[in-house]
N, C-alpha and C positions, 0 to 999 in steps of 0.2 A: 587513663582508664580505658580498659578494653571494651569494645562495643559488643553488646549481647546479641547473639544470633538466635534465630528461631529454632526451636527444638522439635524435630519431627517425631512422630510416634515410633519409627524404627530406631532412631538414635536414642530415644528414651528407653526403649526395650534393651538396646545394646548396653547402655549404662547399667541397667538393672541386672542383666545377666552377668556382666563382668564382675559385679560385686556379689554375685551369688544370692541375690535377694535379701541381703542383710543391711540393715540401717547402719551406716558408718558412724553415727553419733552415739547410739546406745548399744549397738552390737546385737540387737535382737532381730529375729527374722521378720520380714514384712509378710504378713499373712494375706491370703487371697481376700479381696474385698476391702482391705485396709487402705486408707488414703495415704499417699506418699508423694514426695517431691523429688525432683532431681536438683540437688543443690551444689553450689561451688564450694569446694573445700577452702580455697583461698578466695575471698570475695573479689569480684572484678574491680571494685573501687579501691582495693588495696594492692592492685597490680597482678591479680591472678589471671591466668589465661582462660579463654572461653573455648576450651577443648575438652574432649572426653577424659583426658588424664586428670583434669581438675574437677570432674563431676562425679557425684556419688548419690545413690538413693538414700532417702531418709524419711522417717515418719513425719507427717505434717506437724505434729506436736513438737517433736525434736527440732525440726527445722525452724519453727517459730522461736523457740528458746535460743537457738544459735544466732538467728537473725537479730534479736535484741542485743546480744553481745557484739555482733558485727557492727551494728549501727553506732554503738558507743566507740568502738575502735576506729571506725571510719571518721567519725566526727573529730576524735582526738588527732588523727593523722592530718586532717584538713586544717585544724587549728595550728598544729606544729608547722605545716607547710606555709601557711599565711604568715606566721611569726618569723620563720626563717627568711622569707623573701621580703619582709617588711611591707606587706600589702595590707596591713591592718587599716580599718576604717578610722578616719580621724575622729577625735572626740567631738561630741556635739555641744559640750559645755563651752561657752564663749570665753575668749581670753579677755582679761581686764584691760581697759584703756590705760595708757601711761598715766601714772600718778593716782590710780584708783586701786582699792583693795575690796575684797568681798566682805560684806557685813552680814554675818550669819544670823544675827537677831532680826535684821530687817529684810533679809533675803534679796539683797541687791548690792551693787557696787556703790561705794561711797568714796569721796576724796580722801586721800591718805593724809593723816595729820602728822606733821613733822615733829 
């Protein structure tokens, strides 16, 4: 994952001017006085670079909606990576001792009847 750098006001202005003041998510112009964010087109957690080529202005409301979708995609990518490398947390359910089986009615291990 790429480390996030601080965004100076000049860099923020540069990103805004490069996009022509248009929200890249909804395509509408960002009006004077409207709240807006500089957001990463490809999230850093999904391997996106932290440079101006990956940054675009967006309305605050548009950015929130995209972030919700990004969180779901990031979580799925993490689960897939964990599964791929076999780093899954072991089950907390204890293994039965030899010769015992789980009795669902009593919710405990009982000796296996042969």
